[in-house]
C-alpha positions as CSV (number, residue, x, y, z in Angstrom):
1,M,81.1,46.2,-14.6
2,R,77.9,46.1,-12.5
3,W,77.8,47.3,-8.9
4,R,75.6,45.8,-6.2
5,S,74.9,47.0,-2.7
6,G,77.6,46.0,-0.4
7,L,80.1,45.0,-3.1
8,V,83.0,47.3,-3.2
9,D,85.2,47.0,-6.3
10,S,88.9,47.7,-5.8
11,R,88.9,50.3,-8.5
12,W,86.1,52.1,-6.7
13,I,88.0,52.2,-3.4
14,R,91.0,53.8,-5.2
15,Y,88.6,56.4,-6.7
16,S,86.7,57.1,-3.5
17,R,89.9,57.7,-1.6
18,S,91.5,60.0,-4.1
19,T,91.5,63.6,-3.2
20,E,90.7,65.4,-6.4
21,H,88.3,64.7,-9.2
22,T,87.9,67.5,-11.6
23,A,85.7,68.0,-14.7
24,E,88.9,67.7,-16.7
25,T,89.4,64.1,-15.6
26,P,86.0,62.5,-15.1
27,Q,85.9,59.2,-13.3
28,V,83.6,56.2,-13.0
29,R,80.8,57.2,-10.7
30,N,78.6,55.2,-8.4
31,P,77.3,57.8,-6.0
32,Q,75.5,55.4,-3.6
33,L,78.5,53.2,-3.3
34,E,80.8,56.2,-2.9
35,A,78.7,57.3,0.0
36,T,78.4,53.9,1.6
37,T,82.2,53.5,1.3
38,L,82.7,56.8,3.0
39,L,80.5,55.7,5.9
40,G,82.6,52.5,6.2
41,D,80.5,51.1,9.1
42,G,78.4,48.5,7.3
43,R,75.4,50.7,6.9
44,E,74.1,51.6,3.4
45,A,73.9,55.3,2.4
46,R,71.4,57.1,0.3
47,V,72.2,60.1,-1.9
48,L,70.4,62.4,-4.3
49,E,72.2,61.3,-7.5
50,P,71.4,58.4,-9.8
51,S,73.4,55.2,-9.2
52,P,73.7,51.9,-11.1
53,P,72.5,49.4,-12.0
54,A,70.0,50.5,-14.6
55,I,66.3,49.8,-13.8
56,D,64.4,48.3,-16.6
57,D,60.9,48.2,-15.3
58,G,58.4,50.5,-13.5
59,L,57.0,53.9,-14.3
60,F,60.3,55.8,-14.2
61,F,62.9,53.3,-15.5
62,A,65.3,54.8,-12.9
63,D,66.5,54.1,-9.4
64,D,64.8,55.8,-6.5
65,P,67.7,57.4,-4.6
66,T,65.8,57.7,-1.3
67,A,64.0,54.3,-1.3
68,A,65.0,52.5,1.9
69,S,64.3,48.8,2.8
70,S,65.2,49.2,6.5
71,S,65.6,51.9,9.1
72,D,69.4,51.3,9.3
73,I,70.2,53.4,6.3
74,V,71.7,56.9,6.3
75,M,69.5,59.3,4.4
76,P,69.7,62.9,3.1
77,A,69.2,65.4,5.9
78,G,65.6,65.7,7.1
79,M,64.2,62.5,5.7
80,P,61.7,61.0,8.3
81,G,62.3,57.8,10.2
82,H,66.0,57.4,9.5
83,S,69.5,58.4,10.6
84,D,70.7,61.1,8.2
85,W,73.9,62.8,7.1
86,N,73.6,65.4,9.8
87,D,73.8,62.7,12.4
88,I,77.0,61.4,10.7
89,L,78.5,64.9,10.8
90,A,77.9,65.2,14.5
91,E,80.2,62.2,14.9
92,R,82.6,62.8,12.0
93,P,82.8,66.5,11.1
94,E,85.7,65.8,8.8
95,H,83.2,64.8,6.2
96,A,81.4,68.2,6.3
97,D,82.7,69.5,2.9
98,W,81.8,66.3,1.1
99,V,78.3,66.1,2.6
100,A,77.5,69.7,1.8
101,Q,78.9,69.6,-1.7
102,H,76.6,66.7,-2.5
103,W,73.6,68.5,-0.9
104,L,73.1,65.8,1.7
105,G,73.3,68.0,4.8
106,G,75.6,70.2,6.8
107,E,76.2,73.8,6.0
108,R,74.7,74.1,2.5
109,R,74.9,77.4,0.6
110,M,74.2,78.5,-2.9
111,P,77.2,80.2,-4.6
112,D,76.8,83.7,-6.0
113,V,74.9,84.0,-9.3
114,P,77.6,84.1,-12.0
115,S,77.5,86.8,-14.7
116,K,77.1,84.3,-17.6
117,L,74.4,82.2,-16.1
118,T,71.7,83.1,-18.7
119,E,73.9,82.3,-21.7
120,T,75.1,79.1,-20.1
121,R,71.6,78.1,-19.0
122,L,70.2,78.5,-22.5
123,A,73.1,76.5,-24.0
124,L,72.8,73.6,-21.6
125,H,69.1,73.6,-22.0
126,R,69.5,73.1,-25.7
127,L,72.0,70.3,-25.0
128,A,69.7,68.6,-22.5
129,A,66.6,68.8,-24.6
130,Y,68.0,68.0,-28.1
131,V,70.9,65.6,-27.4
132,I,71.2,64.2,-23.8
133,A,67.5,63.4,-23.1
134,P,66.9,61.8,-26.5
135,T,69.9,59.5,-26.0
136,R,68.2,58.0,-23.0
137,H,64.8,58.0,-24.7
138,S,66.2,55.9,-27.6
139,A,67.1,53.2,-25.1
140,N,64.0,53.0,-22.9
141,G,61.4,55.6,-24.0
142,K,62.1,57.9,-21.0
143,F,63.7,61.3,-21.2
144,G,63.7,62.6,-17.6
145,L,67.1,63.8,-16.2
146,R,68.5,64.1,-12.7
147,Y,70.9,66.1,-10.6
148,T,74.5,64.8,-10.7
149,H,77.5,66.2,-8.9
150,R,78.7,69.4,-10.6
151,G,75.8,69.2,-13.1
152,F,73.1,67.0,-14.4
153,G,72.6,63.9,-16.4
154,T,70.6,60.8,-17.1
155,P,69.7,58.0,-14.7
156,F,71.6,54.8,-15.7
157,F,70.0,53.1,-18.7
158,G,70.7,50.3,-21.1
159,L,73.8,48.4,-20.1
160,D,74.5,50.7,-17.1
161,R,75.2,53.7,-19.2
162,Q,75.0,57.3,-18.0
163,V,75.4,60.5,-19.9
164,R,76.1,63.6,-17.7
165,V,77.5,67.1,-17.8
166,E,80.2,68.0,-15.3
167,G,80.9,71.7,-15.7
168,A,81.8,72.3,-19.3
169,T,82.5,68.6,-20.0
170,L,80.3,66.0,-21.5
171,V,80.8,62.5,-19.9
172,D,79.7,59.1,-21.3
173,Q,80.1,56.4,-18.7
174,R,79.5,52.7,-19.6
175,G,78.8,49.6,-17.5
176,D,82.1,48.0,-18.5
177,G,83.9,50.6,-16.5
178,T,85.0,52.9,-19.3
179,V,84.5,56.6,-19.2
180,R,84.8,58.9,-22.2
181,S,84.7,62.7,-21.9
182,A,84.9,65.7,-24.3
183,P,84.6,69.5,-23.9
184,I,81.2,70.8,-24.7
185,T,81.4,72.6,-28.0
186,S,78.4,72.4,-30.4
187,L,75.2,70.3,-30.5
188,K,76.5,68.5,-33.5
189,A,79.8,67.6,-31.8
190,A,77.9,66.4,-28.7
191,A,75.6,64.2,-30.7
192,D,78.6,62.7,-32.7
193,F,80.4,62.1,-29.4
194,L,77.4,60.2,-28.0
195,E,76.9,58.4,-31.3
196,T,73.3,59.7,-31.5
197,A,71.3,62.2,-33.5
198,I,70.0,65.7,-32.7
199,D,66.3,65.2,-31.9
200,T,64.1,68.4,-31.9
201,E,60.8,66.6,-31.1
202,T,61.1,64.1,-28.3
203,A,61.9,66.2,-25.2
204,A,61.1,69.8,-26.4
205,E,58.4,71.8,-24.8
206,H,56.7,75.1,-25.8
207,D,59.1,77.1,-23.8
208,S,62.3,75.3,-24.9
209,P,64.9,77.4,-26.7
210,E,65.1,77.0,-30.4
211,V,67.6,74.3,-31.5
212,G,69.5,77.0,-33.3
213,D,72.8,76.5,-35.3
214,V,73.8,73.0,-34.4
215,D,77.4,73.7,-35.5
216,A,77.8,76.9,-33.4
217,D,79.8,76.9,-30.2
218,L,77.5,76.6,-27.2
219,E,79.9,78.8,-25.1
220,I,79.6,77.1,-21.7
221,D,80.9,79.1,-18.8
222,E,82.2,76.5,-16.3
223,T,81.4,78.7,-13.2
224,A,77.9,79.1,-14.4
225,A,77.6,75.4,-15.2
226,H,78.7,74.5,-11.7
227,F,76.2,77.0,-10.3
228,L,73.4,75.1,-12.2
229,G,74.7,71.9,-10.7
230,H,74.3,73.4,-7.2
231,W,70.8,74.8,-8.0
232,F,69.7,71.3,-9.2
233,G,71.2,69.7,-6.1
234,M,69.5,72.1,-3.8
235,A,66.2,71.6,-5.6
236,F,66.4,67.8,-5.4
237,A,67.2,67.8,-1.7
238,A,64.2,70.0,-1.0
239,L,61.8,68.2,-3.3
240,E,62.6,64.9,-1.6
241,L,61.6,66.6,1.7
242,V,58.3,67.6,0.1
243,R,57.8,64.2,-1.4
244,S,58.4,62.4,1.9
245,D,56.1,64.7,3.9
246,P,53.1,62.7,5.0
247,A,50.7,65.5,3.9
248,S,51.9,65.4,0.3
249,V,49.2,63.5,-1.6
250,D,50.4,61.1,-4.4
251,P,53.8,62.8,-5.0
252,S,55.8,61.9,-8.1
253,R,59.6,61.5,-8.1
254,P,61.8,64.5,-8.7
255,Q,63.3,64.7,-12.1
256,I,64.6,67.4,-14.4
257,W,62.2,67.9,-17.3
258,P,64.6,68.6,-20.2
259,G,62.1,70.7,-22.2
260,H,61.7,73.1,-19.3
261,F,65.1,72.4,-17.8
262,D,63.9,72.4,-14.2
263,P,63.6,69.9,-11.4
264,A,60.0,69.3,-10.4
265,I,57.5,67.0,-8.8
266,E,53.7,66.7,-8.9
267,V,51.7,66.7,-5.7
268,G,48.0,66.6,-4.9
269,D,44.6,65.0,-5.6
270,E,42.7,65.4,-8.8
271,D,41.4,68.9,-7.8
272,H,44.4,70.2,-5.9
273,R,47.3,68.9,-8.0
274,G,50.2,71.2,-8.9
275,S,53.7,71.2,-10.2
276,Y,56.4,72.1,-7.6
277,G,59.7,73.0,-9.3
278,A,62.9,75.0,-9.3
279,S,63.5,76.9,-12.5
280,P,67.0,78.1,-13.2
281,G,65.4,81.0,-15.0
282,D,63.3,81.4,-18.2
283,H,61.8,83.9,-20.5
284,G,59.3,85.0,-17.8
285,I,61.7,85.3,-14.9
286,D,65.4,85.6,-15.8
287,E,66.8,84.6,-12.4
288,P,66.5,81.2,-10.7
289,Y,63.2,80.8,-8.8
290,L,61.0,78.3,-7.1
291,Y,57.4,77.8,-8.1
292,L,54.1,76.0,-7.4
293,S,52.0,76.0,-10.6
294,I,48.3,75.0,-9.9
295,W,46.9,72.7,-12.5
296,Y,43.2,73.3,-12.1
297,P,42.6,76.7,-10.3
298,D,39.1,76.9,-11.6
299,R,38.1,73.7,-9.8
300,I,38.9,75.2,-6.4
301,G,38.0,78.9,-7.0
302,I,41.5,80.4,-7.2
303,E,41.8,83.4,-9.4
304,T,44.4,86.0,-10.1
305,V,43.7,89.7,-10.0
306,D,43.9,91.5,-13.4
307,G,46.3,88.7,-14.5
308,H,49.0,90.0,-12.1
309,G,48.5,87.6,-9.2
310,T,47.7,88.1,-5.6
311,D,49.8,88.2,-2.4
312,V,49.6,84.5,-2.1
313,W,49.4,83.4,-5.8
314,N,52.0,85.9,-7.1
315,A,53.3,84.1,-10.2
316,P,53.4,86.6,-13.2
317,S,52.5,84.3,-16.0
318,F,50.6,81.3,-14.5
319,T,48.4,80.7,-11.5
320,G,50.6,79.8,-8.6
321,S,53.4,81.0,-6.3
322,V,57.0,81.9,-7.0
323,L,60.0,82.7,-4.8
324,T,63.1,84.1,-6.6
325,L,66.6,83.3,-5.4
326,S,67.3,86.9,-4.7
327,D,64.4,86.8,-2.2
328,F,65.8,83.8,-0.3
329,P,66.5,84.9,3.3
330,S,70.2,85.3,3.9
331,G,72.0,83.0,6.3
332,R,69.6,80.1,6.0
333,D,70.0,76.7,4.5
334,P,68.5,77.1,1.0
335,V,67.2,73.5,1.1
336,E,65.1,74.4,4.2
337,V,64.0,77.7,2.5
338,A,62.8,75.8,-0.6
339,A,61.1,73.0,1.3
340,E,59.3,75.6,3.5
341,F,58.2,77.6,0.5
342,W,56.7,74.5,-1.2
343,L,55.1,73.0,1.9
344,T,53.5,76.4,2.8
345,A,52.2,76.8,-0.7
346,R,50.9,73.3,-0.7
347,D,49.0,73.9,2.5
348,Q,47.6,77.1,1.1
349,L,46.4,75.2,-2.0
350,G,44.5,72.9,0.3
């Protein structure tokens, strides 16, 4: 089953109108069509999640969720030149929960940091780098991942296939309308479920966790997994604002780099280029944090002081800026906080 803009399959209508979709009962997902159906006024919607059909050409081999062919398209909040989901909420406040939960606008808030975040982050990092990303790579040579509701996953690839994590569940959706799911247990079980092999080379980076015992239980805490989904959704919403800002030079598309397990983009000319990302935590900073990592600080005369950073470039282990989640100002939309941090750091970089 392939979806096209403006074509609403009867199975999709039944799904979009149902009231409860849990990680225990994963459904066929087409996020863009779900949002367009919710609008119900003939306009197309744009969301932050990947949607079918699979894209088989171009640099990313993936859909661009915020690409718009006309001004009569509803975009994530803050995107320039378009109506956005906050405009919709002004007319239809009954959609507030749905819009906020998908990080498209409204009153967006990060949940409290769960106690088992670190263990779950490391487990899902291993799953992403050694099983999920290589599954996509084997089809089209690309391993970038994206935010999906309640978690993360691949863009659509091959014959409209998507592999994603919803809480503590691994989901394999196919273009014929079938969806299989299984609890996340071990790396070996996940690879067997996806009919693939564990790959320790393709997507791993220097700071990826070791592959470890592939038969051991990954011990995913569902609350922590959902927190990660919110962190990724917040990051994609803010990164799209940075990407769409006219002063951002040659920005790339947001994607989750599975080796680092963080959403990021690249912005800047050949001297001022940097990586703008949202780490869920790592060996250097255990809590979630935002960062701008400067690629070529020597070219523009930026130095740290005794290796410990400065007031502006305060990153502890690289040249750049960081803002930890615990330092986010309370009561503000975290998407606005993140976008403001990145845009301010970009302007300081020059």
